[in-house]
C-alpha positions, 0 to 999 in steps of 0.5 A, a space after each residue: 681775530 684768530 691768534 694764528 692770524 695775528 701771529 702770521 701778521 706779526 711775523 710778516 710785519 717783523 720780517 718786512 721791517 727787518 728786511 727794510 732795515 737791513 737793506 738800508 744798513 747795507 748802503 748808508 751811502 745811497 741813503 745819504 745821497 738820496 737825502 742830499 738829492 732831496 735837499 738839493 731839490 727842495 733848495 731849488 724849489 725854494 729859490 725859484 719860489 723866492 725869485 717869483 715872489 721877489 718879482 711880484 714884490 718889485 711889481 707891487 712897489 713899482 705900481 705903488 710908486 706910480 700911484 703916489 707920483 700921480 697923487 702928488 703931481 698935478 694935472 700938468 705934472 707939476 707938484 701941487 703947492 698944498 703938499 709943501 705947505 702942509 708939512 711941518 718944518 721937521 719933516 723932510 721933503 
């Protein structure tokens, strides 16, 4: 590259960088407001994601409980006796 082109590009990058820095320093309040806005939006998204995942977990637990209850109960809905006989005295019901 020609040194004149490099100088022009360097000047242009410096000018734009300086302009951006000055515009930010003119209104630090607006930068703070924008950062707070970003943080609040992120918090809202995380809250929604956590709520959805919490519901999925509750559904999975309910399905697991129903499967365990089906495995434990007999065809008439009565608890099979072999479950109780296989337990040691230290285990709780």
